[in-house]
Structures are given as C-alpha cells and as structure tokens.
C-alpha positions in Angstrom: -10.3 -80.7 -13.3 -12.9 -83.3 -14.1 -16.2 -82.2 -12.7 -18.3 -84.8 -11.0 -20.5 -82.9 -8.7 -22.0 -85.5 -6.4 -25.0 -84.2 -4.5 -24.7 -83.8 -0.7 -27.3 -83.2 1.9 -29.9 -80.6 1.0 -28.8 -80.2 -2.7 -31.6 -79.1 -5.0 -32.8 -80.7 -8.2 -30.8 -78.4 -10.4 -27.6 -79.4 -8.7 -28.5 -83.1 -8.9 -28.9 -82.8 -12.6 -25.3 -81.6 -12.8 -24.0 -84.7 -11.2 -22.8 -86.3 -14.5 -21.2 -83.1 -15.8 -17.8 -84.7 -15.0 -18.0 -86.9 -18.0 -19.6 -84.4 -20.3 -22.3 -86.7 -21.5 -26.0 -86.4 -22.0 -26.9 -89.8 -20.6 -30.5 -90.0 -21.8 -29.5 -89.4 -25.4 -26.8 -92.1 -25.2 -29.1 -94.6 -23.7 -31.8 -93.9 -26.3 -29.3 -95.0 -29.0 -27.7 -97.8 -27.0 -28.3 -101.3 -28.4 -26.2 -103.3 -25.9 -28.0 -104.5 -22.7 -26.4 -103.2 -19.6 -25.8 -106.7 -18.2 -23.7 -107.6 -21.2 -21.5 -104.5 -21.4 -19.5 -102.6 -18.8 -20.0 -99.3 -20.7 -23.8 -99.8 -20.6 -23.6 -100.5 -16.9 -21.6 -97.4 -16.3 -24.2 -95.4 -18.3 -26.9 -96.8 -16.2 -25.1 -95.7 -13.0 -24.5 -92.2 -14.3 -28.1 -91.9 -15.5 -29.3 -92.8 -12.0 -27.0 -90.2 -10.4 -28.1 -87.6 -12.8 -31.7 -88.3 -11.9 -30.8 -88.1 -8.1 -31.7 -91.8 -7.7 -28.6 -92.4 -5.6 -29.8 -95.6 -4.0 -30.5 -97.0 -7.4 -27.0 -95.8 -8.6 -25.4 -97.6 -5.6 -27.4 -100.8 -6.3 -26.3 -100.7 -10.0 -22.7 -100.1 -8.9 -22.8 -103.0 -6.4 -24.2 -105.2 -9.1 -21.3 -104.3 -11.4 -18.8 -105.0 -8.6 -20.4 -108.4 -8.0 -20.0 -109.2 -11.7 -16.4 -107.7 -11.8 -15.0 -107.8 -8.3 -11.6 -106.4 -9.3 -13.0 -103.5 -11.3 -11.4 -100.5 -9.6 -13.4 -97.8 -11.3 -16.6 -99.4 -10.0 -15.2 -99.4 -6.5 -14.2 -95.7 -6.9 -17.8 -94.8 -7.9 -19.2 -96.8 -5.0 -16.9 -94.9 -2.6 -18.1 -91.6 -4.0 -21.7 -92.6 -3.7 -21.1 -93.5 0.0 -19.2 -90.3 0.7 -22.0 -88.3 -1.0 -24.3 -89.2 1.8 -22.4 -86.9 4.1 -20.7 -84.3 2.0 -20.8 -82.4 -1.3 -18.3 -83.9 -3.8 -16.8 -81.7 -6.5 -14.7 -84.3 -8.3 -14.7 -87.9 -9.1 -12.6 -89.8 -6.6 -12.9 -87.6 -3.5 -11.6 -90.0 -1.0 -8.9 -88.3 1.2 -5.3 -89.2 0.5 -6.2 -91.1 -2.7 -3.1 -91.5 -5.0 -3.6 -88.8 -7.7 -2.1 -91.0 -10.4 -4.6 -93.7 -9.8 -7.5 -91.3 -9.7 -6.3 -89.7 -13.0 -6.1 -93.1 -14.6 -9.6 -94.1 -13.5 -11.1 -90.8 -14.6 -9.5 -91.2 -18.0 -10.9 -94.7 -18.3 -14.4 -93.5 -17.4 -14.2 -90.7 -20.1 -12.8 -93.0 -22.8 -15.3 -95.8 -22.1 -18.4 -93.6 -22.1 -17.2 -91.5 -25.1 -16.7 -94.6 -27.1 -20.1 -95.9 -26.0 -21.8 -92.6 -27.1 -19.9 -92.3 -30.4 -20.3 -95.8 -31.7 -19.7 -96.0 -35.5 -22.6 -96.2 -37.8 -24.1 -99.7 -37.8 -23.3 -100.5 -41.4 -20.0 -98.7 -41.6 -16.9 -100.7 -42.5 -13.3 -99.9 -41.4 -11.5 -98.6 -44.5 -8.6 -101.0 -43.9 -10.5 -104.2 -44.5 -10.6 -104.1 -48.3 -10.6 -107.8 -48.7 -10.3 -110.8 -46.4 -9.1 -114.1 -47.9 -11.8 -116.8 -47.7 -10.2 -118.7 -44.8 -9.7 -115.6 -42.7 -12.8 -115.9 -40.5 -12.3 -112.7 -38.5 -10.3 -109.4 -38.5 -9.3 -107.2 -35.6 -9.1 -103.4 -35.9 -7.7 -101.3 -33.0 -8.4 -97.6 -32.5 -5.7 -96.3 -30.1 -7.3 -92.8 -29.7 -10.6 -94.3 -28.6 -9.0 -97.2 -26.7 -11.2 -99.5 -28.6 -10.8 -102.9 -30.4 -13.3 -104.0 -33.1 -13.9 -107.5 -34.2 -15.3 -108.2 -37.7 -16.5 -111.4 -39.3 -15.8 -112.4 -42.9 -19.4 -112.7 -44.2 -18.8 -114.0 -47.7 -16.2 -111.3 -48.4 -18.0 -108.4 -46.6 -16.7 -107.5 -43.1 -19.6 -107.7 -40.6 -19.3 -106.1 -37.2 -19.3 -108.6 -34.3 -18.3 -106.7 -31.1 -16.1 -104.0 -29.7 -14.0 -103.9 -26.5 -12.2 -101.4 -24.3 -8.4 -101.7 -24.5 -5.2 -100.2 -23.1 -2.2 -99.3 -25.2 1.2 -97.7 -24.9 2.0 -95.3 -22.1 3.6 -92.9 -24.6 0.8 -93.3 -27.2 1.0 -94.8 -30.7 3.3 -95.0 -33.7 6.1 -97.1 -32.3 9.6 -96.5 -33.8 12.2 -98.1 -31.5 12.7 -100.6 -28.7 11.6 -99.3 -25.3 9.7 -96.2 -26.5 6.5 -97.5 -24.8 4.5 -96.8 -27.9 2.0 -99.1 -29.8 2.8 -99.6 -33.5 0.5 -98.5 -36.2 0.1 -100.7 -39.2 -1.2 -104.0 -40.7 -0.1 -107.1 -38.8 -1.3 -110.7 -38.1 -1.3 -113.0 -35.1 1.7 -115.2 -35.1 1.2 -117.4 -32.0 -0.9 -118.2 -29.0 0.7 -118.2 -25.6 -1.3 -119.9 -22.9 -1.7 -118.5 -19.4 0.4 -121.3 -17.9 3.4 -120.0 -19.7 3.0 -116.4 -18.8 3.7 -114.1 -15.9 0.6 -112.8 -14.1 1.1 -109.4 -15.8 -0.2 -110.8 -19.1 -3.4 -112.3 -17.7 -5.3 -115.2 -19.2 -3.2 -115.4 -22.4 -1.3 -113.6 -25.1 -1.3 -113.4 -28.9 2.0 -112.0 -30.4 1.8 -110.1 -33.7 4.4 -109.7 -36.4 5.8 -106.3 -35.5 8.1 -105.2 -37.0 6.9 -106.4 -40.4 8.6 -105.9 -43.7 7.2 -102.3 -44.1 8.3 -101.4 -40.6 11.8 -102.6 -41.2 12.0 -100.8 -44.6 11.1 -97.6 -42.7 13.6 -98.0 -39.9 11.1 -99.0 -37.2 12.3 -101.5 -34.6 11.5 -103.1 -31.3 9.7 -106.4 -30.6 7.3 -108.2 -28.3 4.0 -106.5 -29.3 1.2 -108.7 -28.1 -2.6 -108.7 -27.5 -2.9 -109.9 -23.9 -4.9 -109.8 -20.7 -4.6 -108.1 -17.4 -3.1 -109.2 -14.0 -5.4 -111.4 -11.9 -6.1 -108.5 -9.4 -7.1 -106.1 -12.2 -10.2 -106.0 -14.4 -9.0 -103.1 -16.6 -5.9 -100.9 -17.0 -5.8 -97.2 -17.8 -6.1 -96.2 -21.5 -2.4 -95.7 -21.7 -0.8 -98.3 -19.5 1.3 -100.8 -21.4 4.8 -100.8 -22.9 3.3 -101.0 -26.4 1.0 -104.0 -26.2 -2.7 -104.0 -26.7 -4.3 -105.0 -23.5 -7.9 -106.3 -22.9 -9.7 -107.4 -19.8 -9.4 -111.2 -19.2 -13.0 -111.9 -20.0 -12.8 -110.0 -23.3 -9.5 -111.7 -24.2 -11.1 -115.1 -23.6 -14.0 -114.1 -25.9 -11.8 -113.1 -28.8 -9.4 -116.0 -28.3 -12.1 -118.2 -29.7 -12.1 -116.2 -32.9 -8.4 -115.8 -33.5 -6.6 -118.0 -36.1 -2.8 -118.1 -35.6 -1.1 -117.1 -38.8 -4.2 -115.8 -40.4 -6.1 -113.3 -38.3 -5.2 -109.7 -39.3 -4.7 -107.1 -36.7 -4.8 -103.5 -38.0 -3.8 -100.8 -35.5 -4.8 -97.2 -36.3 -4.5 -94.0 -34.4 -8.1 -93.2 -35.5 -10.3 -95.6 -37.5 -11.6 -94.3 -40.8 -15.1 -95.6 -41.6 -16.6 -96.1 -45.1 -20.1 -96.7 -46.4 -20.7 -100.0 -48.2 -20.7 -98.2 -51.6 -17.4 -96.4 -50.9 -15.8 -99.6 -49.6 -16.9 -101.4 -52.7 -15.5 -98.7 -54.9 -12.1 -98.6 -53.2 -11.8 -102.4 -53.3 -12.8 -102.6 -57.0 -10.3 -99.9 -58.0 -7.4 -101.7 -56.4 -8.6 -105.1 -57.7 -8.6 -103.7 -61.2 -5.1 -102.4 -60.9 -3.9 -105.8 -59.6 -5.6 -107.7 -62.4 -4.1 -105.4 -65.0 -0.6 -106.0 -63.5 -1.3 -109.8 -63.7 -2.4 -109.6 -67.4 0.6 -107.4 -68.4 2.9 -109.8 -66.7 1.3 -112.8 -68.4 1.4 -111.0 -71.8 5.2 -110.8 -71.6 5.0 -107.1 -72.6 7.8 -106.1 -70.3 7.3 -102.3 -70.7 3.6 -102.6 -69.8 4.5 -104.8 -66.8 7.2 -102.4 -65.5 4.8 -99.5 -65.6 3.1 -101.0 -62.5 6.2 -100.3 -60.4 6.9 -97.0 -58.5 10.2 -95.1 -58.8 10.8 -95.7 -55.1 10.3 -99.5 -55.5 12.5 -101.8 -53.5 12.7 -105.6 -53.2 15.4 -107.7 -51.5 17.8 -104.8 -51.7 17.1 -104.1 -55.4 16.1 -100.7 -56.7 13.6 -100.3 -59.6 16.5 -100.1 -62.1 18.1 -103.3 -60.8 14.6 -105.0 -60.7 13.9 -103.9 -64.2 17.1 -105.2 -65.6 16.6 -108.6 -63.9 13.0 -108.9 -65.2 14.0 -108.0 -68.7 16.6 -110.8 -68.7 14.2 -113.3 -67.3 11.4 -112.3 -69.7 13.7 -112.8 -72.7 13.7 -116.5 -72.0 9.9 -116.9 -71.9 7.9 -118.3 -74.8 4.7 -118.1 -72.7 3.5 -117.4 -69.1 0.4 -118.5 -67.3 -0.3 -116.8 -64.0 -3.1 -117.0 -61.5 -3.7 -115.5 -58.0 -5.9 -117.0 -55.2 -6.6 -116.4 -51.5 -6.1 -112.7 -52.0 -6.2 -110.3 -49.0 -6.0 -106.5 -49.3 -5.5 -104.4 -46.2 -5.1 -100.7 -46.3 -2.5 -99.1 -44.0 -3.7 -96.5 -41.5 -2.6 -92.9 -42.0 -2.5 -90.3 -44.7 -0.5 -92.3 -47.3 -2.7 -94.4 -49.6 -0.8 -97.7 -49.0 -2.2 -101.2 -49.2 -0.6 -104.6 -48.5 -1.8 -107.3 -50.8 -1.1 -110.9 -50.0 -2.0 -113.9 -52.3 -1.0 -117.4 -53.4 0.7 -117.1 -56.8 0.6 -120.0 -59.3 3.2 -119.2 -62.0 3.8 -121.4 -65.0 6.0 -120.8 -68.1 7.8 -122.8 -70.7 10.8 -123.2 -68.4 9.5 -122.8 -64.8 6.6 -123.9 -62.6 6.3 -122.3 -59.2 3.7 -121.9 -56.4 4.4 -119.4 -53.7 2.8 -117.0 -51.2 3.4 -113.4 -52.4 3.3 -110.1 -50.6 3.1 -106.7 -52.4 2.7 -103.2 -51.1 0.8 -100.8 -53.4 1.0 -97.0 -53.1 -1.3 -94.6 -54.9 0.9 -92.1 -56.8 -0.5 -89.5 -59.1 -3.9 -91.2 -59.0 -2.4 -94.6 -60.0 -1.7 -97.6 -57.8 2.0 -98.6 -58.1 4.0 -101.4 -56.4 6.6 -100.1 -54.0 7.6 -103.4 -52.5 7.3 -107.1 -53.5 8.5 -110.4 -52.1 7.7 -113.8 -50.6 5.3 -113.7 -47.7 
C-alpha cells in the first residue's frame, strides 16, 4: 500500500513530517536541486504541494493545489490531492485517495502517476549527459526525441552544431503491457530507432488522440527482419476531458498531455525527426559520446575507402557472417559484388548527411543513414542508403544494407 499519511486533527509535528512518506521522497533535497520553476512544470508544482504537506502547511498546500487545478482544470491527480486535503480536516488519512467508494483502478493509476512524475523529477539526468543513442544527427535534423518507457519520460534534444543539447523533458504514457512490442494487439510500445512519418491534425482525429498525432515508422526494416509486427504507433495527445493518462495506459502509442504535444509539435520535422524509444535511457559524458562516435565514424570511413579502392577482399571484410540484404545472404552478396567489381576501372564514392543512431538494449547495434554519391567508369548513382552496424568481436560489421 502506498503510504500517504495525511494529518488529522491533533496530529503532532512528527506525524506531520511523515505526510509525504507515500511517495518516498525527501522533498527538500529535490527542491534544492530543481532548476525548473513550479509555474512552468507540473512536477515542480507537485513537489511544492508535497513540501507544504510535509511541513504541515496544509492551507498553503491546498492553495498550491487549487492553483494547479486552475492551470490544468482536467488534471485528475490534482483533484485527488485536493480531495485528500479537504478530508484531512476531519479525519486521519492513511493512504493517498481516501475518498469512500473511489474506484480502486483509478486510484492505482493516479498513485502510479504521482510516483513516476516525482521520481523522474528527483532523478533528472546530469545536466551535460547525452543519450547514448544520439551518436550523430544529420545537419538538417534540428531536434531528436528520446523516450524512456521505464521512467515514463520523453526528452527533446536540439542539434547544436552536431552536439545534442537538452531542451526539455515531459511525462508520457505508454503501452498497458509495457515495452518491447512484438505483434499486433499486444498493447506494448516498441523499442528501437524510428522517425516521424506524418502529422495528423486534430480535425482528422477521434477525441481519444487529443490535439494531434505523429505516426512513426514502426515496424522498420530491423523490426521486420526480427519478426516484429503490428502498426499504428503514434505520438499523440490525450482526450479533451483528460490532462494526463496513467503511466501504462495506451495500446502501444506514446501519449503526452495536449499542452506538451503542442509544444513539441513545433519542433518535429516530418520525415526527419528521429524518435528513439528505450526501456531505460543510457547516458554518456561528452568525452565518452565523442569516443563512441569517432570509433564508428572511423569504421564507416574505412569501409568507404576499401570500397573505393576496388580491393574486394578488404571491402567484404566489413560485412558480418549474419549479413542480409534484400533476401541475400553474405555468400550471395559477396558473389554479386565480385561480379560487379570486375567491371570497374575506377570508383569514386562520397557520403553526406550522415546520421548515426544507436539501438537501445544490450546489443551494440547502430543504424547509419546517409546520402551516397557513387561514380564509376560505367555508372553514376545518387541514393539514400541505410546500413545497420553490429559490433562483433570488438569490430563494427555491417549486418544489413539497403536503400532508405
């Protein structure tokens, strides 16, 4: 049971200080490290309310709660807290959401939301940390989105001359059955590297999807290669009568409050903005991020040089034994490339608009997308290329390649 011991008449100071035990937070420590003003952030407002409760300033807590409700009239968690504060005037409350006959499922959802929001607020990533997945944004990708399903958090990063720079983070809901989607109808959110494919305006949506929606390209090539299916994964808003949904509340989509969705909508570029969904975000220092990016960049550059050199054996060493492309195995790919290479007197090759995004999870897998300008004595071709690189035996190897 979540402890939320609201003080009743005659409670002593020690009991009052245990008010916020239900969320297992040391409010003063959190507030000391907070850098987001309460009026700009729901989590900061909640922290202010719990701080007031902990200090037995119940009138102040009620005033803060009413201010939050005035700003977010359809915020059910704030209404629940207000109800508890009013009930506390006449009785001792042992749990958050003590109203008689309250639906237990609704109370559970609201308690989980409070825990998730405040934990994320307390455990903010280091200011200069970079998500491991954003190894390189292409120059025209202005922003990137990273989702942490375990923390119910969405992070927005700006492309600051090649370095990801933190912009903001937001509470989100995800799949009712958790993450790592595998099939249609499993009510899970996919994990992987995706991008926004469209923008669907509110006028074309049912109320369930709120103020807009941004579909992503699930399942992508890697998902299909690994047997993952399903469709219709979107970033979208909440119904008009709801400010926020429970941490696990969707059929697999990533759901933001409507105000938050409207904010990030101004940053999203259809066809360009990457959306990386992880079960738990890994963070790197700037030095470690640079080292990982440079190591992969060096492997890609060596592949390009070996291809350009027409040294077919050196070129094929960049491909993994489990390589696949358009239904071809490594053996079939090698045979084809040897035949093509035999007709080349020279090759000139350049890459531009390179992006590199590391996949979430234990496997060291990176998807690299770029514009390829290929010229030879008998062919000139410009195409958008996509390759998947997997670190095997300490070496980056290509496991999949094709047109993007």
